[in-house]
C-alpha positions, 0 to 999 in steps of 0.5 A, spaced: 265 777 589 263 784 593 270 785 596 270 793 596 265 798 595 267 803 590 264 810 591 264 815 586 263 823 585 256 825 583 255 827 576 252 835 574 245 831 575 247 829 582 244 822 581 248 818 577 256 817 579 261 820 574 265 814 572 271 819 569 272 823 575 277 819 581 274 814 585 274 812 592 274 804 594 273 801 601 274 794 603 268 792 605 270 786 611 275 789 617 277 781 617 279 783 609 282 789 610 287 786 615 289 780 611 290 785 605 295 790 609 299 783 612 299 781 604 302 788 602 307 789 608 309 782 607 307 776 611 312 775 617 315 769 619 310 762 620 310 763 628 305 769 626 302 772 632 295 774 629 293 778 635 299 783 634 298 784 627 291 786 628 293 791 634 298 794 630 293 795 624 288 798 629 294 803 632 296 805 625 289 804 621 283 806 625 281 812 621 281 808 615 277 802 618 272 807 621 270 810 614 270 804 611 265 801 617 261 807 616 261 807 608 258 800 608 252 802 613 251 807 609 250 803 603 246 798 606 242 805 609 241 808 602 244 803 596 247 809 592 252 814 596 257 819 593 262 823 595 265 830 593 271 833 592 273 840 590 278 843 586 281 846 592 282 838 594 277 839 599 273 833 600 266 831 603 267 823 605 260 821 603 254 825 600 247 822 600 242 825 595 235 824 597 229 828 594 233 833 591 236 834 597 244 833 599 247 831 606 254 831 606 257 826 612 264 827 614 268 822 618 273 824 624 277 819 628 281 821 633 284 820 640 
């Protein structure tokens, strides 16, 4: 159903995903993100104010939403993207490998 994007770490050959290592999962559609957070947090009363729910989600989950949107655009442009994590827990959000060159993209979101 293509609801999520699964981003793998690259293998030692840098062109294939290493499916044994940890993965990052992004919900593709912001509307599905809002619906899933409402489901996880428990639905409020029937008199739900959907605008209030969206405002609260955007207030608390802006970095995750922005990273998810950037992930979706990078996949549409490059088809195959990875992420990189070292043993010291340093992480690069997205890694694009093209013509044996690697481009790392780190997403930051602050006020």
